[in-house]
C-alpha positions as CSV (number, residue, x, y, z in Angstrom):
1,M,-83.6,142.3,118.7
2,A,-80.6,143.0,116.5
3,E,-78.5,140.7,118.6
4,L,-81.1,138.0,118.4
5,T,-81.1,138.3,114.6
6,A,-77.3,138.1,114.4
7,N,-77.3,135.0,116.7
8,T,-79.9,133.4,114.5
9,I,-77.9,134.1,111.3
10,T,-74.8,132.7,112.9
11,A,-76.6,129.6,114.1
12,D,-78.1,129.0,110.6
13,Y,-74.7,129.5,109.0
14,M,-72.9,127.1,111.4
15,D,-75.7,124.6,110.8
16,L,-75.2,125.0,107.0
17,V,-71.5,124.5,107.4
18,R,-72.0,121.3,109.5
19,R,-74.4,119.9,106.9
20,K,-72.0,120.7,104.1
21,R,-69.2,118.9,105.9
22,M,-71.4,115.9,106.6
23,Y,-72.4,115.7,102.9
24,S,-68.8,116.0,101.8
25,G,-67.7,113.3,104.2
26,I,-70.4,111.0,102.9
27,L,-69.4,111.7,99.3
28,I,-65.7,111.0,100.1
29,L,-66.7,107.8,101.9
30,V,-68.8,106.6,99.0
31,F,-66.0,107.5,96.5
32,V,-63.4,105.6,98.5
33,S,-65.7,102.6,98.9
34,L,-66.3,102.5,95.1
35,M,-62.6,102.8,94.4
36,V,-61.7,99.9,96.8
37,S,-64.5,97.7,95.6
38,G,-63.7,98.4,92.0
39,F,-60.0,97.5,92.5
40,M,-60.9,94.3,94.4
41,T,-63.2,93.3,91.6
42,A,-60.6,94.0,88.9
43,D,-58.0,92.2,90.9
44,A,-60.2,89.2,91.4
45,R,-61.1,89.0,87.6
46,N,-57.3,89.1,86.9
47,A,-56.9,86.1,89.3
48,G,-55.0,88.3,91.8
49,G,-52.4,89.2,89.2
50,F,-51.9,92.7,90.5
51,W,-50.2,91.8,93.8
52,S,-48.2,89.0,92.2
53,G,-46.9,91.2,89.4
54,I,-46.4,94.4,91.3
55,G,-42.7,93.5,91.9
56,N,-42.1,93.5,88.1
57,I,-43.3,97.0,87.6
58,F,-39.8,98.4,86.9
59,D,-38.7,95.5,84.7
60,F,-39.7,97.2,81.4
61,P,-38.1,100.6,82.1
62,S,-34.9,98.9,83.3
63,D,-34.7,96.6,80.2
64,L,-35.5,99.6,77.9
65,L,-32.8,101.8,79.5
66,A,-30.3,99.0,79.6
67,E,-30.7,98.2,75.9
68,A,-30.8,101.9,74.9
69,W,-27.5,102.5,76.8
70,D,-25.9,99.5,75.1
71,E,-27.0,100.9,71.7
72,R,-26.4,104.5,72.5
73,G,-24.2,105.0,69.4
74,Q,-27.3,104.5,67.3
75,L,-29.5,107.0,69.1
76,T,-29.0,109.8,66.7
77,V,-29.7,107.5,63.7
78,H,-32.9,106.3,65.3
79,I,-34.0,109.9,66.1
80,L,-33.5,111.0,62.5
81,K,-35.4,107.9,61.3
82,F,-38.5,108.8,63.3
83,V,-38.5,112.6,62.6
84,P,-40.9,112.1,59.7
85,S,-43.4,110.3,62.0
86,L,-43.1,113.1,64.5
87,I,-43.9,115.6,61.8
88,E,-46.9,113.6,60.9
89,T,-48.0,113.7,64.5
90,L,-47.5,117.5,64.6
91,N,-49.5,117.8,61.4
92,I,-52.4,115.8,62.9
93,A,-52.4,118.0,66.0
94,G,-52.1,121.2,64.0
95,A,-54.9,120.4,61.5
96,A,-57.2,119.2,64.3
97,T,-56.5,122.4,66.3
98,V,-57.2,124.6,63.3
99,I,-60.4,122.8,62.3
100,G,-61.6,122.3,65.8
101,G,-60.8,125.9,66.8
102,A,-62.7,127.3,63.8
103,A,-65.7,125.1,64.7
104,G,-65.4,126.0,68.4
105,L,-65.3,129.7,67.5
106,V,-68.6,129.5,65.6
107,L,-70.2,127.4,68.3
108,S,-69.1,129.8,71.0
109,L,-70.6,132.8,69.3
110,L,-73.8,130.9,68.7
111,S,-74.0,129.9,72.4
112,T,-73.1,133.2,74.1
113,R,-76.0,135.4,75.5
114,G,-76.1,138.8,73.8
115,L,-74.2,137.6,70.8
116,A,-76.1,134.5,69.6
117,R,-77.7,134.6,66.2
118,W,-80.6,132.5,67.4
119,P,-80.9,133.0,71.2
120,A,-83.6,130.2,71.5
121,L,-81.0,127.7,70.3
122,I,-78.3,128.5,72.8
123,P,-79.0,125.4,74.9
124,V,-78.8,123.2,71.8
125,F,-75.4,124.5,70.8
126,R,-74.1,124.2,74.4
127,R,-75.3,120.6,74.6
128,M,-73.5,120.0,71.3
129,M,-70.3,121.2,72.8
130,D,-70.9,119.1,75.9
131,I,-71.3,116.0,73.8
132,M,-68.1,116.7,71.8
133,R,-66.1,117.2,75.0
134,A,-67.6,114.0,76.6
135,M,-66.6,111.7,73.7
136,P,-63.1,110.4,74.3
137,E,-60.8,110.8,71.2
138,I,-59.7,107.2,71.3
139,V,-63.3,105.9,71.1
140,V,-64.1,108.2,68.2
141,A,-60.8,107.2,66.5
142,L,-61.5,103.5,66.8
143,V,-64.9,103.9,65.3
144,L,-63.5,106.0,62.4
145,I,-60.7,103.5,61.8
146,F,-63.2,100.7,61.5
147,V,-65.1,102.8,58.9
148,M,-62.3,104.5,57.1
149,G,-59.3,102.3,57.8
150,S,-56.0,103.1,59.5
151,G,-54.3,106.4,58.9
152,P,-53.9,110.0,60.2
153,V,-57.4,111.2,59.0
154,P,-59.4,109.3,61.7
155,A,-57.1,110.7,64.4
156,M,-57.4,114.2,63.0
157,I,-61.2,114.0,62.9
158,A,-61.5,112.5,66.4
159,I,-59.2,115.2,67.9
160,A,-60.9,118.0,66.0
161,L,-64.3,117.0,67.4
162,H,-63.0,117.0,71.0
163,T,-61.2,120.3,70.3
164,A,-64.3,122.0,69.0
165,G,-66.2,121.2,72.2
166,A,-63.3,122.2,74.5
167,L,-62.4,125.4,72.8
168,G,-66.0,126.3,72.2
169,K,-66.6,126.2,75.9
170,Q,-63.5,128.3,76.6
171,F,-64.2,130.8,73.8
172,S,-67.8,131.3,75.0
173,E,-66.5,132.2,78.5
174,V,-64.2,134.8,76.9
175,N,-67.0,136.1,74.8
176,E,-69.1,136.9,77.9
177,N,-66.5,139.5,78.9
178,A,-66.6,141.3,75.5
179,D,-67.8,144.8,75.4
180,L,-71.2,144.9,73.5
181,K,-71.0,148.6,72.6
182,P,-69.1,148.0,69.3
183,V,-71.7,145.3,68.4
184,E,-74.6,147.6,69.1
185,G,-72.9,150.4,67.1
186,L,-72.5,148.1,64.1
187,H,-76.0,146.8,64.4
188,S,-77.3,150.4,64.3
189,V,-75.7,151.0,60.9
190,G,-77.1,147.9,59.4
191,A,-74.3,145.4,59.8
192,G,-75.2,141.7,59.6
193,W,-74.6,139.2,62.4
194,A,-71.4,137.8,60.9
195,Q,-70.1,141.4,60.3
196,R,-70.9,142.3,63.9
197,M,-69.0,139.3,65.2
198,W,-66.0,139.7,63.0
199,L,-65.6,143.5,63.5
200,G,-67.1,144.0,66.9
201,V,-66.2,140.9,69.0
202,I,-63.3,139.0,67.4
203,P,-60.8,141.9,67.7
204,Q,-61.5,142.1,71.5
205,V,-61.1,138.4,72.2
206,A,-58.5,137.3,69.6
207,P,-55.5,137.3,72.0
208,N,-57.4,135.0,74.4
209,Y,-58.6,132.8,71.5
210,F,-55.0,132.3,70.3
211,S,-53.8,131.6,73.9
212,Y,-56.4,128.9,74.4
213,A,-55.8,127.5,70.9
214,L,-52.0,127.2,71.6
215,L,-52.7,125.5,74.8
216,R,-55.0,123.1,73.1
217,F,-52.4,122.4,70.4
218,E,-50.0,121.1,73.1
219,I,-52.7,118.8,74.4
220,N,-53.5,117.6,70.9
221,I,-49.9,116.6,70.3
222,R,-50.1,114.2,73.2
223,A,-53.5,113.0,72.0
224,S,-52.3,112.3,68.5
225,A,-49.3,110.4,69.8
226,I,-51.6,108.3,72.0
227,L,-54.0,107.6,69.1
228,G,-51.0,106.2,67.1
229,F,-51.2,103.2,69.4
230,V,-54.6,102.2,67.9
231,G,-53.3,102.5,64.3
232,A,-54.0,106.2,63.7
233,G,-50.5,106.9,62.3
234,G,-47.8,109.2,63.5
235,I,-45.0,108.6,66.0
236,G,-47.4,106.7,68.4
237,Y,-47.8,104.0,65.7
238,E,-44.0,103.6,65.4
239,L,-43.7,103.5,69.2
240,R,-46.3,100.7,69.4
241,N,-44.4,98.7,66.7
242,A,-41.0,99.2,68.5
243,M,-42.5,98.1,71.9
244,G,-44.4,95.3,70.3
245,W,-41.2,93.6,69.0
246,G,-39.9,93.5,72.6
247,Q,-36.2,93.2,73.3
248,G,-34.0,94.0,70.4
249,Q,-36.1,97.1,69.5
250,Y,-36.1,98.8,72.8
251,D,-33.3,101.2,71.6
252,E,-35.7,102.5,69.0
253,A,-38.5,102.8,71.6
254,A,-36.1,104.8,73.8
255,A,-35.3,107.1,70.9
256,I,-39.0,107.7,70.2
257,F,-39.6,108.4,73.8
258,L,-36.8,110.9,73.9
259,L,-37.8,112.6,70.6
260,L,-41.5,112.9,71.7
261,F,-40.4,114.3,75.1
262,L,-38.1,116.9,73.6
263,S,-40.7,118.0,71.0
264,I,-43.5,118.4,73.6
265,V,-41.2,120.3,75.9
266,A,-40.1,122.6,73.0
267,V,-43.7,123.2,71.9
268,D,-44.7,123.9,75.5
269,Q,-42.0,126.4,76.0
270,L,-42.6,128.2,72.7
271,S,-46.3,128.3,73.0
272,G,-45.9,129.5,76.6
273,V,-43.9,132.5,75.5
274,I,-46.3,133.3,72.7
275,R,-49.3,133.0,75.1
276,T,-47.6,135.4,77.5
277,R,-47.0,137.9,74.7
278,L,-50.6,137.6,73.4
279,T,-52.3,138.1,76.8
280,Q,-49.9,140.5,78.5
281,G,-48.3,142.2,75.5
282,A,-44.7,142.1,74.3
283,K,-42.1,143.7,76.6
284,P,-40.4,146.7,75.2
């Protein structure tokens, strides 16, 4: 009887595996079909321009590098010229990270079971974070630029909204691992909800909060640079202008690329060290 039961379980399991593989194969086939059909449609609407222009894919990089090499003596001058724009980009990313992180912290506490101020509204706050994460920063920035005009403020708001949704989700996952005993102890002595969160939860999860916030800051630097292409200010705006003028300004474009690359690498390395110390503790 036991052997029959084991054989039945094995047969059911193998049947489940085969069905899962079949469904996975069908999904992959559908995905590939959609990708191929989408590419063919786009290529047809572009009058077959993809295949005819694919040979020119390296023309722009080669022209940019050639002109940058010819004007290499001006590289330092150009880099110093665009440092203020880089600082503006870093300011946009920093402000968006702080504002979005603060909003994400509140949303995470309101959407975590066992910690929420209004448990019945947990699904509402979670859907709010889903919507914030689903909205691309560039779409929000374009709408805000139409309403408010060009400048760094629309970019900061757009990135902050996305940051609130992303960090809120990550913070809520961290909150679920928090020990509830300090919260219960504070509640027993009459502490309010905000006091329980500030004194009982935040000290436990603060290192992970900072780690995620620093990682998000790196992402926001790239996002703020990209939003500059749509008129949101910063070094991305200068890069669009340099590329828009074409040959004759490629040396400036190369300097901006180099400055942006070095700054992102520096921030990545610095924040990586800080995140390691926050999550693992400083080495003696």
